[in-house]
Every structure is written in structure tokens, then in C-alpha cells.
C-alpha positions in Angstrom: 30.6 -5.4 -11.0 30.8 -8.0 -14.2 33.9 -9.5 -13.5 33.4 -12.2 -11.0 37.2 -12.5 -10.3 37.6 -8.7 -9.5 33.9 -9.0 -7.5 35.2 -11.7 -5.0 38.2 -10.0 -4.4 36.1 -6.8 -3.6 34.0 -9.0 -1.4 36.9 -10.5 0.3 38.5 -7.1 1.0 35.0 -6.0 2.3 34.7 -9.1 4.5 37.9 -8.2 6.2 37.2 -4.7 6.7 34.3 -5.3 9.3 33.4 -7.9 11.9 30.1 -8.1 10.6 28.5 -6.8 7.3 24.5 -6.7 6.7 23.4 -8.7 4.0 21.8 -5.6 2.0 24.6 -3.2 2.4 27.1 -5.7 1.3 25.1 -6.2 -1.9 25.0 -2.5 -2.2 28.6 -2.0 -2.2 29.3 -4.6 -5.1 26.2 -3.6 -7.0 25.0 -7.2 -7.0 21.5 -8.9 -6.2 21.1 -10.8 -2.6 21.1 -13.9 -4.7 24.5 -13.2 -6.4 26.1 -12.3 -3.0 25.1 -15.5 -1.7 26.8 -17.6 -4.4 29.9 -15.4 -4.1 30.0 -16.2 -0.4 29.7 -19.9 -1.3 32.6 -19.8 -3.9 34.8 -18.2 -1.0 33.8 -21.2 1.3 35.0 -23.5 -1.1 38.3 -21.7 -1.4 38.8 -22.2 2.6 37.5 -18.7 3.5 35.5 -19.1 6.5 32.3 -17.3 6.2 29.5 -17.2 8.4 26.0 -16.3 7.7 23.4 -15.2 9.7 19.6 -15.5 8.3 16.9 -13.2 8.4 15.6 -9.6 7.8 18.7 -8.3 9.6 20.8 -11.5 8.6 24.5 -10.6 6.9 27.6 -12.1 6.8 31.2 -12.1 9.2 34.5 -13.4 8.2 35.4 -15.6 10.9 39.1 -16.7 12.6 39.8 -19.4 10.8 42.4 -22.7 11.4 44.0 -21.8 8.4 45.1 -18.7 6.3 43.6 -19.0 2.9 45.2 -18.9 0.0 48.4 -19.3 1.6 47.8 -22.2 3.7 50.5 -21.2 6.4 51.1 -23.9 8.7 51.2 -23.0 12.3 54.5 -22.4 12.6 54.8 -20.2 9.5 52.0 -18.4 10.5 53.1 -17.5 13.8 56.6 -16.6 12.5 55.0 -13.9 9.9 52.9 -12.4 12.7 55.9 -12.2 15.4 57.9 -10.4 12.2 55.2 -8.0 11.7 55.1 -7.2 15.0 58.8 -6.3 15.1 58.6 -4.4 12.1 55.6 -2.6 13.4 57.8 -1.3 16.3 60.4 0.3 14.1 62.8 -2.6 13.5 62.7 -1.8 9.8 62.4 2.0 9.1 59.7 2.9 6.4 58.0 -0.4 7.0 55.9 0.2 10.3 52.5 1.7 8.9 52.5 -1.4 6.1 53.2 -3.9 9.1 50.6 -2.7 11.3 47.8 -3.1 8.3 49.0 -6.3 7.5 49.2 -7.6 10.8 45.9 -6.3 11.5 44.7 -8.7 8.3 46.7 -11.8 9.8 45.7 -11.6 13.1 42.2 -11.3 11.8 42.3 -14.9 10.4 44.3 -16.4 13.1 42.7 -19.2 15.5 43.0 -18.2 19.4 45.4 -21.1 20.0 48.0 -19.2 17.6 47.1 -16.0 18.8 48.2 -17.4 22.6 51.2 -18.7 21.1 52.2 -15.3 19.7 51.5 -13.3 22.8 53.2 -15.8 24.4 56.6 -15.2 22.5 55.9 -11.5 22.2 56.0 -11.2 26.2 59.5 -12.9 26.5 61.0 -10.7 24.1 62.5 -7.2 24.2 62.0 -5.1 20.8 64.9 -2.4 20.3 63.3 0.3 18.8 65.5 2.4 15.7 66.0 5.7 17.0 65.5 5.7 20.4 61.6 6.1 20.3 59.1 4.6 23.0 58.8 1.0 22.9 54.9 0.0 22.0 52.5 -3.1 22.5 52.4 -4.1 19.0 49.0 -5.8 20.0 47.5 -2.2 20.8 48.7 -0.9 17.2 46.9 -3.5 15.6 43.3 -3.3 17.5 43.7 0.6 16.6 44.6 -0.5 12.8 41.9 -2.9 13.1 39.0 -0.4 14.4 40.5 2.4 11.7 39.7 -0.2 8.8 36.4 -1.6 10.7 35.1 2.4 10.8 34.4 1.6 14.4 34.3 4.1 17.3 36.8 3.7 20.1 37.2 4.5 23.4 40.7 4.8 25.5 42.3 6.3 28.3 44.8 9.5 27.1 47.3 11.1 29.2 48.4 14.5 27.6 51.5 16.1 27.8 50.4 18.7 30.2 48.9 15.8 32.4 45.2 15.3 33.3 44.4 11.7 32.2 41.0 11.6 30.6 38.5 8.9 28.8 38.3 9.7 25.2 35.7 8.6 22.9 37.1 9.0 18.9 36.2 8.0 15.4 39.6 6.4 14.4 40.8 7.5 11.0 44.4 6.7 10.4 47.5 5.7 12.4 50.3 7.6 11.0 54.3 6.6 12.3 56.1 10.2 12.3 59.8 10.3 12.9 60.3 7.7 16.3 56.5 7.8 17.7 53.0 6.3 16.4 49.8 8.5 16.5 46.5 8.0 15.8 44.6 10.6 13.8 40.9 10.7 15.2 37.8 12.6 15.0 37.0 13.3 18.7 33.3 13.1 19.4 33.2 15.0 22.5 35.5 18.0 21.1 34.0 17.8 17.8 37.2 18.3 15.9 40.3 16.5 14.6 42.9 15.3 17.3 45.7 13.2 17.1 47.3 11.1 19.8 50.5 9.6 20.7 49.7 6.1 21.1 52.7 5.5 23.7 50.1 7.8 25.9 47.2 5.8 25.2 45.8 2.8 27.0 42.8 0.4 27.2 41.5 0.9 23.5 38.0 -0.7 23.4 36.3 -1.0 20.6 32.4 -0.1 21.0 30.9 -1.7 18.4 29.3 1.4 17.0 30.0 2.2 13.3 30.5 5.4 11.7 30.6 6.9 8.0 34.0 8.5 7.7 34.4 12.1 7.7 36.8 13.9 5.2 40.1 14.8 6.9 41.5 18.6 6.3 43.9 18.5 3.1 42.9 14.5 2.8 46.7 13.4 3.6 46.8 12.1 6.9 50.9 12.9 7.5 50.9 16.3 6.2 48.0 17.3 8.7 49.8 15.8 11.2 53.2 17.6 10.9 51.3 20.7 10.2 49.3 20.1 13.7 52.6 19.4 15.3 54.1 22.5 14.4 51.3 24.6 15.8 51.3 22.8 19.6 55.1 22.0 20.2 58.2 23.9 20.4 60.3 22.5 17.6 63.2 23.0 15.4 62.9 23.4 11.7 66.2 21.9 10.2 67.3 22.6 6.9 70.7 20.9 5.8 72.3 20.5 2.5 73.8 17.4 1.7 76.3 16.9 -1.1 74.7 13.1 -1.8 72.5 11.4 -4.1 69.0 12.3 -3.5 67.6 8.9 -3.8 70.2 7.6 -1.2 69.4 10.3 1.2 65.4 10.0 0.9 66.1 6.0 1.5 67.9 7.1 4.7 65.5 10.0 6.0 62.6 10.6 3.9 60.6 9.1 6.4 61.3 11.6 9.1 61.4 14.9 6.6 61.4 15.9 3.1 64.2 15.7 0.7 64.5 17.9 -2.4 67.0 17.6 -5.4 69.8 20.3 -5.8 72.2 20.6 -8.3 75.0 20.1 -5.9 73.0 17.3 -4.1 70.0 17.8 -1.9 68.2 19.8 0.9 67.1 17.4 3.9 64.0 19.5 6.0 62.9 18.3 9.2 60.7 19.2 12.3 61.8 17.9 15.3 61.7 18.6 19.1 65.1 17.1 19.7 68.1 18.2 17.9 70.1 14.9 18.6 67.7 13.5 16.0 69.3 15.0 12.7 72.1 14.9 14.6 72.4 10.8 14.4 70.4 11.1 10.8 73.5 13.3 9.2 75.9 11.0 11.2 73.9 7.8 9.3 74.4 9.1 6.2 78.1 9.9 6.4 78.5 12.4 3.3 79.6 16.1 3.6 76.9 18.6 4.5 76.2 22.4 5.3 73.5 23.4 8.4 71.6 26.3 6.8 69.4 26.3 9.9 69.1 26.6 12.9 72.4 28.0 14.5 71.9 25.2 17.4 72.2 22.4 15.0 75.3 23.7 13.8 76.7 23.9 17.4 75.3 20.4 18.3 77.0 18.8 15.6 80.1 20.5 16.5 79.6 19.4 20.2 78.9 15.6 19.5 81.9 15.5 16.9 84.1 16.7 19.6 83.0 14.1 21.9 83.2 11.4 19.7 86.9 12.3 18.9 87.4 12.8 22.6 86.0 9.6 23.9 87.3 7.2 21.1 89.7 4.5 22.3 
């Protein structure tokens, strides 16, 4: 990489993805000599990034938790506010920003010193987040740890309680965290079963990084969201929802596109969802406040009618 600035950004990005990089592997990723790599690391240190180095044949580099968060140079109060805000967004307080918030939180937490992490944990322990749509309340620290394992390409062990019961210890190669509807899922390669699996995060406890890194496998189809949607359709009793909404396609997509697909029509748009509870599309239609026609399923049409009658009957 001939451009020094671009190479420095690439180096910083790589250092943030792993706890420890062997020097030879890091130099190979950047396509530079070990000597050039050492100079680039020195430049990062001059900018305030705390990079540890281990000498010798097996030597390497690691980005440690520091006393500041360069290059923003946040003070303690600002750093705590950002981390708490990201945790709240990760829990679903801002629809559509859950996954982005988890990725950003993982980067921020890596650079915070222990004293600030303790303050954030203490503040989180005495607050009660509200989750939009009634989904399960999750520990944002668990989400952060899972996200860091995905980014670090590090194998995980955790206890998992599937829907049919019988909790078991699982050993996986984490691929991606996906926020779908009101729930979080971990998409991972299950080492014991030799296949791709999805795990609901609210049924997952005690995630422990093993320290063993892996080379990422190729997920079928490449898109973790579409892979998860297709898998859920095959393993659960769900409802395929289709509703024609006479409203601007962009406004519907902004409100409901995170939980389904929205296609433009001459008279508005069509919203398609695959859900296990018809109360969810009823709530979305109520929030949109626009004329609509239920195409499928028939149960949704009846559910909308009953909900409307109930609201009118109980209004004061």
C-alpha cells in the first residue's frame, strides 16, 4: 500500500479487530516490510494510540485500553455518555440503529480504561431500558462481547437454551450479529454440528472467548439477514403477511423496512413481513396511520378488526 495515510487507517482498523496480531501476519495484510510496519506503529503512538509490541520471533502488536479515546480526545464524562447512549440504542431504543450501535460500542469499549468501564456498568445496572415493540430486554455488554468476538474472528463457548428445552454448551465460530424484528440473533458456524446455526441472544448466557482464532467461512448466499429470514421460515410456525398501504414508499420503508420488505406500487407500496405474532404487524399499521388493504393472511384482517373495535370500545 503506497499511500501512507491509507495504510495507517488500514493498520488502525486491523489492530481494532484482534486482541493480538503477529507481526509477520500484520505486515502481510498491509503488504509492507516489518521495518515499515514498525515505523507505522510508531506514528500511531505519536498520535496517541496505545500500541503494545512484543519482540522476538513470535512478536506482534496489540492495541490496548488507554487513558483517552483518540483521535476524538474525549473527556471522561463524554466517553461515558457515548457508551451509555450506544448501549441504549443497541437495546432497540432507536429502531434501525441496533446493529450499528453494537459495532460502534464494541470499538469504544475496547479503548476505554477499566475505571470508565466500571462507571458505565454501574450506571447501566440502575437504569431500566424500554425496548420498542415489546422485545426481550438484553444485556448490552453481552451484545458487545459477541460483536467483539465476531470482529476478532475468535471462537466462542456459551450456554444455550433452545425453544424446545434442554440447555447445552455450544462451541461456535461467530459470524455476525443480526437484529431482526424485536430480537437479536447470533449467526455462527457450530463446530460440533458442522453446520451454520442461528442463536437467539436472549437465550444465550455466559459467552466466553476461547482465544482461538479462525478463518471465516462463507455464509450461504452471503447475506446474513436473508439467510436468517429463510432459516426462521423453515423452523417456526409463522405468518406470511402482505399488506398494500396507500402511502409514500419511503415513509413506509423508514418505519417498517427494518422488519420486512417494502416494494413500490402505483397506488403506494406493498409491505411483506414474516412474523410469529400478528400483533406486530397490527402495531406497525397503527403507527403508519395510512389507508391499507390486507392481502394475507385472513387472520390478520380479523385481528385488525378486533383491535380496532377494542380501541373504540375502551377509549375514554
